[in-house]
C-alpha positions as CSV (number, residue, x, y, z in Angstrom):
1,M,-18.9,18.1,16.9
2,Q,-19.7,17.5,13.3
3,K,-22.7,15.3,12.8
4,Q,-21.8,11.8,11.7
5,N,-23.4,10.5,8.5
6,P,-24.6,6.9,9.0
7,S,-24.4,6.1,5.3
8,Y,-21.5,3.9,4.1
9,F,-21.5,5.9,0.9
10,N,-21.4,9.5,2.1
11,L,-19.2,12.1,0.3
12,A,-16.2,11.5,2.5
13,V,-16.1,7.7,1.8
14,I,-16.7,8.2,-1.9
15,V,-14.0,10.8,-2.3
16,A,-11.5,8.9,-0.1
17,A,-12.1,5.8,-2.2
18,L,-11.6,7.7,-5.5
19,G,-8.5,9.3,-4.0
20,Y,-7.0,5.9,-3.1
21,F,-8.0,4.7,-6.5
22,V,-5.7,7.3,-8.1
23,D,-3.1,6.7,-5.4
24,I,-2.9,3.0,-6.2
25,Y,-3.0,3.6,-10.0
26,D,0.1,5.8,-9.6
27,L,1.8,3.6,-7.0
28,L,1.5,0.4,-9.0
29,L,1.9,1.9,-12.4
30,Y,5.6,1.6,-12.2
31,S,5.5,-2.1,-11.4
32,I,3.1,-2.6,-14.3
33,I,5.1,-0.8,-16.9
34,R,8.6,-1.4,-15.4
35,V,9.7,-3.8,-18.1
36,P,8.6,-1.8,-21.2
37,S,9.7,1.5,-19.8
38,L,13.2,0.3,-18.9
39,K,13.5,-1.7,-22.1
40,T,13.1,1.6,-24.1
41,M,16.0,3.0,-22.2
42,G,18.2,0.3,-23.6
43,L,18.4,-2.1,-20.6
44,N,18.6,-5.9,-21.0
45,A,16.7,-8.5,-19.0
46,D,19.2,-8.7,-16.1
47,E,19.6,-4.9,-16.0
48,I,15.8,-4.5,-15.9
49,A,15.5,-6.9,-12.9
50,K,18.4,-5.2,-11.0
51,Q,17.6,-1.5,-11.8
52,G,13.9,-2.2,-11.6
53,L,14.3,-3.3,-7.9
54,H,16.6,-0.3,-7.3
55,I,14.0,2.2,-8.6
56,L,11.2,0.4,-6.6
57,N,13.3,0.7,-3.4
58,I,13.9,4.4,-4.1
59,Q,10.1,4.9,-4.5
60,M,9.6,3.1,-1.2
61,L,12.1,5.4,0.5
62,G,10.1,8.3,-0.7
63,L,7.0,6.7,0.8
64,L,8.8,6.3,4.1
65,I,9.9,9.9,4.3
66,G,6.6,11.2,3.0
67,G,4.7,9.1,5.6
68,V,6.3,11.0,8.4
69,I,5.9,14.4,6.7
70,W,2.2,14.0,5.8
71,G,1.3,12.3,9.1
72,V,2.7,15.1,11.2
73,L,1.0,17.7,9.0
74,G,-2.3,15.8,9.2
75,D,-2.4,16.2,12.9
76,K,-1.1,19.7,13.0
77,K,-2.9,21.3,10.0
78,G,-5.8,18.9,9.3
79,R,-6.7,15.7,7.4
80,L,-8.1,17.6,4.3
81,K,-5.1,19.9,3.8
82,V,-2.8,16.8,3.6
83,L,-5.1,15.2,1.1
84,F,-5.0,18.3,-1.1
85,A,-1.2,18.8,-0.8
86,S,-0.2,15.2,-1.3
87,I,-2.3,14.7,-4.4
88,I,-0.8,17.9,-6.0
89,L,2.7,16.5,-5.4
90,Y,2.2,13.0,-6.8
91,S,0.1,14.3,-9.7
92,L,3.0,16.6,-10.7
93,G,5.4,13.7,-10.1
94,N,3.6,11.4,-12.5
95,I,3.5,14.1,-15.2
96,A,7.3,14.5,-14.7
97,N,7.7,10.7,-15.0
98,G,6.6,11.0,-18.6
99,F,9.7,13.0,-19.4
100,V,12.5,10.8,-17.9
101,H,15.1,9.4,-20.2
102,N,17.5,7.4,-18.0
103,V,17.5,5.3,-14.8
104,E,18.8,8.0,-12.6
105,Q,16.1,10.5,-13.6
106,Y,13.5,7.7,-13.3
107,A,14.6,6.9,-9.7
108,W,14.6,10.6,-8.6
109,V,11.1,11.3,-10.0
110,R,9.8,8.1,-8.4
111,F,11.3,9.2,-5.1
112,F,9.4,12.5,-5.1
113,T,6.3,10.9,-6.4
114,G,6.6,8.4,-3.5
115,I,6.7,11.3,-1.1
116,G,3.4,12.5,-2.5
117,L,1.8,9.1,-2.6
118,A,2.5,8.6,1.1
119,G,-0.2,11.1,2.2
120,E,-3.3,9.7,0.6
121,L,-4.3,6.5,2.4
122,G,-3.5,7.5,6.0
123,A,-5.3,10.8,5.8
124,G,-8.3,9.3,4.0
125,I,-8.6,6.4,6.5
126,T,-8.2,8.8,9.5
127,L,-10.9,11.1,8.1
128,V,-13.4,8.3,7.4
129,S,-12.7,6.6,10.7
130,E,-13.4,9.9,12.6
131,L,-16.5,10.7,10.6
132,M,-18.2,7.3,10.7
133,P,-20.0,5.8,13.8
134,K,-17.7,3.2,15.5
135,E,-19.9,0.3,14.6
136,K,-19.7,1.1,10.8
137,R,-16.1,2.4,10.4
138,G,-14.5,-1.0,9.7
139,I,-16.8,-1.6,6.7
140,A,-16.5,2.0,5.6
141,T,-12.7,2.0,5.5
142,S,-12.8,-1.5,3.8
143,L,-14.9,0.0,1.1
144,V,-12.4,2.9,0.7
145,A,-9.6,0.4,0.2
146,G,-11.5,-2.1,-1.9
147,I,-12.7,0.5,-4.4
148,G,-9.3,2.3,-4.3
149,L,-7.2,-0.8,-4.9
150,S,-9.0,-1.4,-8.2
151,G,-6.8,1.4,-9.4
152,A,-4.1,-1.2,-10.1
153,V,-6.5,-3.0,-12.4
154,F,-7.3,0.2,-14.3
155,A,-3.5,0.9,-14.6
156,Y,-3.0,-2.5,-16.3
157,F,-5.7,-1.8,-18.9
158,I,-4.3,1.6,-19.5
159,R,-1.0,-0.1,-20.2
160,E,-2.7,-2.5,-22.6
161,K,-4.4,0.4,-24.4
162,F,-1.4,2.7,-24.8
163,V,1.9,0.6,-24.6
164,G,2.9,-1.0,-27.9
165,P,4.9,-4.2,-28.5
166,D,8.1,-2.1,-28.6
167,G,7.4,-0.4,-25.3
168,D,6.5,3.0,-26.7
169,G,3.5,4.7,-25.1
170,W,4.4,4.1,-21.5
171,R,4.8,7.8,-20.9
172,T,1.2,8.4,-21.7
173,C,0.2,6.1,-18.8
174,Y,2.0,8.5,-16.4
175,F,0.4,11.5,-18.0
176,I,-3.0,10.0,-17.5
177,G,-2.2,9.4,-13.8
178,G,-1.3,13.1,-13.4
179,G,-4.5,14.1,-15.1
180,L,-6.6,11.9,-12.8
181,G,-5.0,13.6,-9.8
182,V,-5.9,17.0,-11.0
183,L,-9.6,15.9,-11.6
184,L,-9.7,14.5,-8.1
185,L,-8.8,17.9,-6.5
186,L,-12.1,19.2,-7.8
187,L,-14.1,16.5,-6.1
188,R,-12.5,17.2,-2.8
189,V,-13.9,20.7,-2.5
190,G,-17.2,19.6,-0.9
191,V,-15.6,17.3,1.8
192,L,-15.8,18.5,5.4
193,E,-13.0,18.3,8.0
194,S,-13.2,15.7,10.8
195,G,-15.2,17.0,13.8
196,M,-12.8,15.3,16.2
197,F,-9.9,17.2,14.7
198,K,-11.7,20.5,14.8
199,S,-12.6,19.9,18.4
200,M,-9.0,19.0,19.3
201,E,-7.7,22.1,17.3
202,Q,-9.4,24.3,19.9
203,H,-7.0,23.1,22.7
204,A,-3.8,24.9,22.3
205,D,-2.1,22.9,25.0
206,V,-2.5,19.5,23.2
207,R,0.7,18.2,21.5
208,K,-0.5,17.6,17.9
209,G,1.4,15.5,15.3
210,D,4.4,15.0,17.6
211,F,6.0,12.0,15.9
212,L,8.5,11.6,18.8
213,M,5.6,10.8,21.2
214,L,5.5,7.4,19.6
215,F,9.1,6.7,20.9
216,T,9.0,8.3,24.3
217,N,6.5,5.9,25.8
218,G,7.1,2.1,25.9
219,R,3.5,1.1,25.5
220,R,3.0,3.5,22.5
221,L,6.2,2.4,20.9
222,K,5.2,-1.3,21.2
223,K,1.8,-0.7,19.6
224,Y,3.3,1.3,16.8
225,L,6.0,-1.3,15.9
226,M,3.5,-4.1,16.1
227,A,1.1,-2.2,13.8
228,I,3.9,-1.9,11.2
229,L,5.1,-5.5,11.4
230,I,1.6,-7.0,10.9
231,A,1.8,-5.9,7.2
232,L,5.2,-7.3,6.4
233,P,3.7,-10.2,4.3
234,N,1.9,-7.7,2.1
235,W,4.9,-6.1,0.5
236,F,6.9,-9.3,0.5
237,V,4.1,-10.7,-1.7
238,I,3.5,-7.7,-3.8
239,G,7.0,-6.3,-4.0
240,I,8.9,-9.5,-4.6
241,L,6.7,-12.5,-5.5
242,I,4.2,-10.7,-7.8
243,S,6.3,-7.8,-9.1
244,F,9.0,-10.3,-10.1
245,S,6.8,-13.2,-11.0
246,D,8.4,-13.3,-14.5
247,K,11.8,-14.0,-12.9
248,F,10.4,-16.6,-10.6
249,A,8.5,-18.2,-13.5
250,T,11.8,-18.6,-15.4
251,K,13.5,-20.2,-12.4
252,M,10.6,-22.6,-12.0
253,N,10.5,-23.6,-15.7
254,I,6.9,-22.4,-16.1
255,H,5.6,-22.9,-19.6
256,G,4.7,-19.7,-21.5
257,T,5.6,-16.1,-20.8
258,V,4.5,-14.6,-17.5
259,D,3.8,-10.8,-17.7
260,P,4.5,-9.2,-14.3
261,G,2.1,-6.3,-15.2
262,R,-0.7,-8.9,-15.6
263,S,0.3,-10.6,-12.4
264,V,0.0,-7.2,-10.6
265,M,-3.4,-6.6,-12.2
266,V,-5.0,-10.0,-11.2
267,A,-3.5,-9.7,-7.7
268,Y,-5.0,-6.3,-7.2
269,A,-8.3,-7.3,-8.5
270,A,-8.3,-10.0,-5.8
271,I,-6.9,-7.6,-3.2
272,S,-9.8,-5.3,-3.9
273,I,-12.3,-8.1,-3.3
274,G,-10.4,-9.2,-0.1
275,D,-10.3,-5.6,1.3
276,I,-14.0,-5.2,0.9
277,L,-14.8,-8.7,2.3
278,I,-12.5,-8.3,5.4
279,G,-14.6,-5.4,6.7
280,F,-17.7,-7.7,6.8
281,V,-15.6,-10.6,8.2
282,S,-14.4,-8.3,11.0
283,H,-17.9,-7.1,11.7
284,W,-19.2,-10.7,11.8
285,F,-16.3,-11.8,14.1
286,K,-16.6,-8.6,16.2
287,S,-12.8,-8.7,16.0
288,R,-10.1,-7.0,13.9
289,K,-7.5,-9.5,15.0
290,K,-9.4,-12.7,14.1
291,S,-10.1,-11.3,10.6
292,L,-6.4,-10.5,10.1
293,F,-5.3,-13.9,11.3
294,L,-7.7,-15.6,8.8
295,F,-6.3,-13.6,5.9
296,H,-2.7,-14.2,6.9
297,I,-3.3,-17.9,7.0
298,I,-4.8,-17.7,3.5
299,T,-1.7,-15.9,2.3
300,V,0.6,-18.6,3.8
301,F,-1.2,-21.3,1.8
302,A,-1.0,-19.2,-1.4
303,V,2.8,-18.7,-0.9
304,L,3.2,-22.5,-0.4
305,W,1.3,-23.0,-3.7
306,Y,3.5,-20.4,-5.4
307,F,6.7,-22.2,-4.6
308,N,5.3,-25.5,-5.9
309,L,4.5,-24.3,-9.4
310,Q,7.5,-26.0,-11.1
311,G,6.8,-27.0,-14.6
312,Q,3.2,-25.6,-14.7
313,D,1.9,-23.0,-17.1
314,A,1.6,-19.2,-17.0
315,N,-2.2,-19.3,-16.2
316,S,-1.3,-21.3,-13.0
317,M,1.0,-18.4,-12.0
318,Y,-1.8,-15.9,-12.5
319,L,-4.2,-18.0,-10.5
320,V,-1.8,-18.1,-7.6
321,C,-1.1,-14.4,-7.8
322,A,-4.9,-13.9,-7.5
323,L,-5.0,-16.0,-4.3
324,L,-1.9,-14.2,-3.0
325,G,-3.7,-10.9,-3.7
326,F,-6.9,-12.0,-1.9
327,G,-5.0,-13.2,1.1
328,T,-3.1,-9.8,1.4
329,G,-6.4,-7.9,1.1
330,F,-6.2,-6.7,4.6
331,W,-4.6,-3.3,3.9
332,A,-7.6,-1.2,5.0
333,M,-8.2,-3.3,8.2
334,F,-4.5,-3.1,9.2
335,V,-4.5,0.7,8.7
336,T,-7.9,1.1,10.5
337,M,-6.6,-1.0,13.4
338,A,-3.5,1.2,13.7
339,A,-5.6,4.4,13.6
340,E,-7.9,3.0,16.3
341,Q,-5.0,2.4,18.8
342,F,-4.0,6.1,19.1
343,G,-5.6,9.4,20.2
344,T,-6.9,12.1,17.8
345,N,-3.8,14.3,18.3
346,I,-1.4,11.7,16.7
347,R,-3.9,9.5,14.8
348,A,-3.1,10.9,11.4
349,T,0.6,10.6,12.2
350,V,0.1,6.9,12.9
351,A,-2.4,6.1,10.2
352,T,-0.1,7.8,7.6
353,T,3.3,6.6,8.8
354,V,2.3,3.0,9.5
355,P,1.3,1.9,6.0
356,N,4.3,3.8,4.5
357,M,6.6,2.2,7.0
358,A,5.1,-1.1,5.9
359,R,5.6,-0.2,2.3
360,G,9.1,1.0,3.0
361,S,9.9,-2.3,4.8
362,L,10.2,-3.7,1.2
363,I,13.7,-2.1,1.3
364,L,14.7,-4.4,4.2
365,V,12.8,-7.4,2.9
366,S,14.4,-7.1,-0.6
367,G,17.8,-6.6,1.1
368,L,17.3,-9.8,3.1
369,F,16.2,-11.5,-0.1
370,T,19.3,-10.5,-2.1
371,T,21.6,-11.1,0.9
372,I,20.3,-14.7,1.3
373,Q,21.0,-15.3,-2.4
374,S,24.6,-14.4,-1.9
375,Y,25.1,-17.4,0.5
376,L,23.4,-20.0,-1.7
377,N,24.3,-21.9,-4.8
378,P,23.6,-19.5,-7.8
379,S,21.6,-22.1,-9.7
380,E,19.0,-22.4,-6.9
381,A,19.6,-19.2,-5.0
382,Y,16.6,-17.1,-6.3
383,L,13.9,-19.6,-5.4
384,K,15.4,-20.7,-2.0
385,A,16.0,-17.1,-1.0
386,G,12.4,-16.4,-1.8
387,W,10.9,-19.0,0.5
388,I,13.4,-18.4,3.3
389,T,12.6,-14.7,3.2
390,G,8.9,-15.6,3.3
391,I,9.3,-17.8,6.4
392,I,11.1,-15.0,8.3
393,V,8.5,-12.4,7.2
394,F,5.5,-14.5,8.2
395,V,6.9,-15.5,11.6
396,I,7.5,-11.9,12.5
397,A,4.0,-10.9,11.3
398,F,2.2,-13.6,13.3
399,I,4.0,-12.7,16.5
400,A,3.2,-9.0,15.9
401,L,-0.4,-9.7,15.4
402,A,-0.6,-11.9,18.5
403,M,0.9,-9.0,20.5
404,T,-1.6,-6.4,19.2
405,E,-4.6,-5.3,21.2
406,E,-8.1,-5.7,19.9
407,T,-9.7,-2.4,18.7
408,F,-13.1,-3.4,17.4
409,G,-15.8,-0.9,18.6
410,K,-13.3,1.3,20.3
411,D,-14.3,5.0,21.0
412,L,-11.8,7.2,19.1
413,D,-12.7,10.6,20.7
414,Y,-9.7,10.9,23.0
415,I,-6.3,12.6,23.2
416,E,-2.9,11.0,23.8
417,K,-1.1,12.6,26.8
């Protein structure tokens, strides 16, 4: 068994954090430059909102498919091989993004980039979870996510630096993302494979990376589904309330112009803080569940505030987006908790598919959001559909969290039969 390094800042943690930094930069870059990039393609405001959501959903579909592919490969071939392969794919995807000229091309490239992006977080969290002592892994994985999530803030400032008033320059932002990915490959050379995986690899009779194992046992299936549903509020908040904060601001008669790119930036700055803090909260509570309940409650209050912004100014919207971000800063804890519930032979499969299933749930959530609008008075449909969707999403998430087992301090060196 590989010797565990007791330091929170060993090479695996640092490289996983930097990998997630590049992952989040690339994942959120589209939301940050959605408006200027689509505007240069000749779309008007309504078309940007409609086609923008369509491209976002296509990207999320890529994440769903990629989550399964990389998760299975992570358990069959190793955590490190997935980290290398996925970053190559999404780096090439971002470079290709700089050459698109219409919505159809944009959607296809974001789809393949999404497949690549799907492998980073799950493999990184699995590797760090298996390398760190059980009493430290919650804080270590929170540091990975907290540092990594600041990639969205970096993406915003890159947009501010290179994108002009007419929208030109957005292609450079994608080229930078691709370049960062290539540099990250060089840093990964010195990282060692998980000792737990290497030990399991010696047993030829163990079923490794069998995605169907999650569906052939009732207890495993329940744990898997609950792990996904816990994070529904995250992508309702990011994918709808924050990404389309400009549209909601118009409907709520907010004074001043709300920039959705800036909304994403302030939200992710706060998410980064929340994701680091929740590791220490979990350690203090000696409970993953209690820390997640606390952050879900914070998010509920932020959503209530969001839908009561009528007539206020743009700065109020940004302030609420920051609180929304802080409340949804449970991404690392939710993925860590999912990884801790399953054996080494399917742990990467779970840790990689669960966050990408949660991200992909945005397709269903946005579908629910648009469907509800069709049954309401057009003049008030957008706002009402928003808070009705939010109620449904949070009720499901709280039930799922209540039905999830506690995993704090759990020994991970075991195999699923």
